[in-house]
C-alpha positions in Angstrom: 101.9 -37.5 -40.5 102.0 -34.0 -39.0 105.2 -33.2 -37.3 104.6 -30.7 -34.5 106.3 -27.3 -34.9 107.5 -25.1 -32.1 107.5 -21.5 -33.2 108.8 -18.6 -31.1 107.6 -15.1 -32.3 109.5 -12.0 -31.3 107.6 -8.7 -31.7 105.2 -6.2 -30.2 102.4 -7.8 -28.2 99.1 -6.0 -27.9 97.9 -3.6 -26.8 97.9 -1.6 -29.1 96.2 -3.9 -31.6 98.1 -2.7 -34.7 98.8 -4.6 -37.9 101.9 -6.3 -36.7 100.2 -7.5 -33.5 97.2 -8.7 -35.5 99.4 -10.7 -37.8 101.4 -12.3 -35.0 98.1 -13.4 -33.2 96.7 -14.8 -36.5 99.9 -16.9 -37.0 99.7 -18.1 -33.4 96.0 -19.0 -33.7 96.6 -21.0 -36.9 99.5 -22.8 -35.4 97.5 -23.8 -32.3 94.6 -24.9 -34.5 97.0 -27.2 -36.3 98.2 -28.7 -33.1 101.5 -26.9 -33.1 103.1 -24.8 -30.4 103.7 -21.1 -30.3 105.2 -18.7 -27.7 105.7 -15.0 -28.0 108.4 -12.7 -26.6 107.1 -9.1 -26.5 109.5 -6.4 -27.4 107.3 -3.5 -26.2 105.9 -2.6 -22.8 102.3 -3.9 -22.4 99.6 -3.4 -19.8 98.8 -7.1 -20.1 102.2 -8.3 -18.7 101.8 -11.9 -17.3 98.2 -12.3 -18.3 98.6 -14.8 -21.2 100.2 -18.2 -21.2 103.4 -18.6 -23.3 103.8 -14.8 -23.7 106.9 -13.4 -22.2 107.7 -9.7 -21.3 111.5 -9.3 -20.8 112.3 -6.1 -18.9 115.7 -5.5 -20.6 118.0 -6.9 -23.3 119.8 -9.4 -21.1 116.4 -10.9 -20.0 115.5 -11.2 -23.7 118.7 -13.0 -24.6 118.2 -15.4 -21.6 114.7 -16.2 -23.0 116.1 -16.9 -26.5 118.6 -19.3 -25.0 116.2 -20.9 -22.6 113.0 -21.5 -24.7 112.7 -24.5 -27.0 111.7 -23.7 -30.6 112.2 -24.9 -34.1 111.8 -21.4 -35.6 112.3 -17.9 -34.4 110.0 -15.5 -36.2 111.0 -11.8 -35.8 108.4 -9.1 -36.6 109.4 -5.5 -37.2 106.9 -2.8 -37.9 108.5 0.4 -39.0 112.1 1.7 -39.3 115.2 -0.3 -38.2 117.2 2.0 -35.9 120.5 0.6 -34.5 118.9 -1.0 -31.4 116.4 -2.9 -33.6 119.1 -4.0 -36.0 121.1 -5.3 -33.0 118.0 -7.2 -31.9 117.7 -8.8 -35.3 121.4 -9.7 -35.4 121.2 -11.2 -31.9 118.1 -13.3 -32.7 119.6 -14.5 -36.0 122.9 -15.4 -34.3 121.1 -17.4 -31.6 118.9 -19.2 -34.0 121.1 -20.2 -36.9 119.3 -21.8 -39.8 115.9 -21.2 -38.3 115.3 -17.4 -38.2 112.5 -15.7 -40.1 112.0 -12.0 -40.4 108.8 -10.2 -41.4 109.4 -6.5 -42.1 105.9 -5.2 -42.1 106.5 -1.6 -43.2 106.3 -1.3 -46.9 107.4 2.3 -46.6 110.8 1.3 -45.3 112.0 0.3 -48.8 110.9 3.6 -50.3 113.5 5.4 -48.1 116.3 2.8 -48.2 116.3 1.1 -51.6 118.6 3.7 -53.2 121.2 3.4 -50.5 121.0 -0.4 -50.1 124.2 -2.2 -50.9 126.0 -5.5 -50.2 128.9 -4.1 -48.2 126.9 -2.6 -45.4 125.9 -3.4 -41.8 122.3 -3.8 -42.8 123.4 -6.3 -45.6 125.6 -8.3 -43.2 122.7 -8.6 -40.7 120.0 -9.4 -43.3 122.1 -12.2 -44.9 122.3 -14.0 -41.6 118.5 -14.6 -41.6 117.2 -17.9 -43.0 114.1 -16.4 -44.6 112.7 -12.8 -45.0 109.0 -12.1 -45.6 108.2 -8.8 -47.3 104.9 -7.1 -48.0 105.6 -5.7 -51.5 107.9 -6.1 -54.5 109.9 -3.0 -53.8 111.0 -4.5 -50.5 112.1 -7.7 -52.3 114.3 -5.6 -54.6 115.8 -3.7 -51.6 116.8 -7.0 -49.9 118.4 -8.3 -53.1 120.5 -5.1 -53.2 121.6 -5.9 -49.6 122.8 -9.3 -50.9 120.0 -11.5 -49.7 119.4 -14.4 -52.2 116.1 -14.1 -54.0 115.1 -17.6 -53.0 115.3 -16.5 -49.3 112.8 -13.7 -49.8 109.1 -14.3 -49.9 106.4 -11.7 -50.6 103.3 -12.3 -48.4 100.7 -9.7 -47.6 100.6 -9.3 -43.8 96.8 -9.3 -43.2 94.1 -11.8 -42.3 90.6 -10.4 -42.2 87.5 -11.3 -40.2 84.0 -10.2 -39.7 82.9 -8.5 -36.5 81.7 -10.9 -33.8 78.0 -10.3 -32.8 78.7 -11.7 -29.3 81.2 -8.9 -28.5 79.9 -6.2 -26.3 80.7 -2.6 -27.4 81.7 -0.4 -24.5 79.0 2.1 -23.5 81.3 5.1 -24.1 81.2 4.4 -27.8 77.5 3.7 -27.9 77.0 7.1 -26.2 79.1 8.8 -28.8 77.0 7.3 -31.6 73.8 8.3 -29.8 74.9 12.0 -30.1 76.2 11.8 -33.7 74.6 10.8 -37.0 77.9 10.6 -38.8 81.1 9.2 -37.2 84.6 9.4 -38.6 87.1 6.9 -37.2 90.9 6.8 -37.0 92.8 3.8 -35.8 96.5 4.4 -35.2 99.2 5.1 -32.7 99.1 8.6 -31.4 102.4 9.6 -33.0 103.4 12.6 -35.2 103.8 10.5 -38.4 100.1 9.8 -38.4 99.2 13.5 -38.8 96.2 13.3 -36.5 96.0 17.1 -36.1 95.0 17.3 -39.7 91.9 15.2 -38.9 90.9 17.2 -35.8 91.3 20.5 -37.7 89.3 19.2 -40.7 86.3 18.4 -38.5 85.5 22.1 -38.2 84.6 22.5 -41.9 83.1 19.1 -42.2 80.7 19.9 -39.4 79.5 23.0 -41.3 78.0 20.7 -44.0 77.3 17.7 -41.7 76.7 19.3 -38.3 76.1 16.0 -36.5 79.5 14.5 -37.3 82.0 13.4 -34.7 85.5 12.0 -34.8 86.8 9.0 -32.8 90.5 8.5 -32.6 91.6 5.1 -31.2 95.1 4.5 -30.0 97.8 5.7 -27.6 101.2 7.2 -28.0 103.7 9.9 -27.3 101.6 12.7 -28.9 98.5 12.0 -26.8 98.9 15.1 -24.6 99.3 17.5 -27.5 96.4 16.0 -29.3 94.1 16.3 -26.3 95.2 19.9 -25.9 94.5 20.6 -29.5 91.0 19.0 -29.3 90.2 20.8 -26.1 91.0 24.2 -27.8 88.3 23.7 -30.4 84.8 25.0 -30.2 83.7 21.5 -31.2 85.8 19.7 -28.6 82.9 17.5 -27.4 82.8 16.0 -30.9 86.4 14.8 -30.8 86.7 11.6 -28.8 90.3 10.4 -28.1 89.2 7.0 -26.9 92.4 5.2 -26.0 93.0 1.6 -26.8 90.4 -1.1 -27.6 90.6 -4.8 -28.3 90.6 -5.9 -31.9 87.2 -7.4 -31.5 85.8 -4.0 -30.5 87.8 -2.2 -33.2 86.1 -4.3 -35.9 82.7 -3.3 -34.6 83.7 0.4 -34.5 85.1 0.2 -38.1 81.9 -1.4 -39.3 79.7 1.1 -37.6 81.7 4.2 -38.8 80.8 6.2 -41.8 84.4 6.8 -42.9 87.8 5.5 -41.8 90.6 8.1 -41.9 94.3 7.3 -42.3 96.3 10.5 -42.7 100.1 9.9 -42.5 103.5 11.3 -43.1 105.1 7.8 -43.1 103.1 4.6 -43.4 103.0 1.1 -44.9 100.1 -1.1 -45.7 97.7 -0.4 -42.8 95.6 -3.3 -41.5 92.8 -0.9 -40.5 92.4 0.1 -44.1 92.1 -3.5 -45.2 89.6 -4.3 -42.5 87.5 -1.2 -43.4 87.3 -2.3 -47.1 86.5 -5.8 -46.0 83.6 -4.5 -43.8 82.3 -2.1 -46.3 83.4 1.2 -44.7 84.6 3.9 -47.0 88.3 4.9 -46.5 90.1 8.2 -47.0 93.9 7.9 -46.7 97.1 9.7 -47.6 98.5 8.5 -50.9 101.7 6.7 -50.0 102.0 4.8 -53.3 100.9 1.4 -51.8 97.2 1.7 -50.8 94.8 -0.9 -52.0 92.0 -0.3 -54.5 88.7 1.2 -53.2 90.5 3.9 -51.1 89.9 7.6 -51.6 93.4 9.0 -51.8 94.6 12.5 -50.8 98.0 14.2 -51.0 100.1 14.3 -47.8 99.1 17.1 -45.4 96.4 18.5 -47.7 93.7 19.8 -45.4 91.4 21.0 -48.2 91.6 17.6 -50.0 90.9 15.8 -46.7 87.8 17.9 -46.0 86.5 17.4 -49.6 87.1 13.7 -49.5 85.3 13.2 -46.2 82.3 15.3 -47.5 82.3 13.2 -50.7 82.2 9.9 -48.8 79.6 11.1 -46.3 77.3 12.1 -49.2 77.9 8.8 -51.0 77.1 6.5 -48.1 78.5 3.1 -47.3 79.9 0.7 -49.9 79.1 -3.0 -50.5 81.2 -5.3 -48.4 84.3 -6.7 -50.0 83.7 -10.1 -51.6 87.4 -11.1 -52.1 89.7 -13.3 -50.1 89.9 -12.8 -46.4 93.7 -13.2 -46.2 93.7 -16.5 -44.4 95.8 -17.8 -47.3 98.5 -15.3 -46.2 98.8 -17.0 -42.8 98.9 -20.4 -44.5 101.8 -19.1 -46.7 103.8 -18.2 -43.5 103.2 -21.7 -42.1 104.3 -23.2 -45.4 107.6 -21.4 -44.9 108.0 -23.2 -41.5 107.1 -26.5 -43.2 109.7 -25.9 -45.9 112.4 -25.2 -43.3 111.3 -28.3 -41.4 112.2 -30.4 -44.4 115.8 -29.1 -44.5 
């Protein structure tokens, strides 16, 4: 007999629709499909405040703590995307303290361990906080090794890839602004990321100049929002090919899937990055990918060195000449979401 679970997820709620948000929504959808309950506390500002049932948007830390004390749940699942500055560590400690024996953390950024594994040690603030968590989900082996160095028991660490993939929905309407851009460009490059400095988006904008010399009807769409938006718009506007760079803002995941599928190449240039969901989605949909080599990219990605403009230009031209690839025939990642629910089930038995 199925025993209903009540799961409270704590993490960023879309928009934007990044990898962490997509994973949280996939977990929620599977829980609801199974007849379980799931609520979400958003830890970022969102334009959709108050629009969805069982999604809470605390305005400050005291409100967040009150929600953690008020809401009823069997498990508290914390999702962290990138680095763990002191305020995020404090959030993890607070959540683990208020949910003893039922706290789960997914650290989505595989790149975090690259920076921290050498300094990781048992006698540390990080170690003290991580050991208070009931289970920790990681996205690669290096992260498992890092948490062991922090003193977390290996049996409390589980490696689960954070993606669940899906085809584009034929019933979803693509906004006219994107259709217009395609009407004016035979080749379209696409970037899906936050507009932040660590995604090195100027590299893409600058590379378009040489790419257009060989493929003159090529345009670049950049999806996302962030603190670097003003600078990126100014950079794009300064170019003679400004009309071919489209900083399009946010889009729903359903629309993003269509845009990835229609694009000729997906670009992912980064200074710091983990395992990007947009790359996984592009491979799944048959769209070629050019990405900075961060040591953890999946197969079928054309890799370039960090910050290498010439390599980026050459890789884009190579992909445009080669055309699209067959769609990926492997697993869609639904088993990854099931693995998360299996952790909940395991904890229910304790």
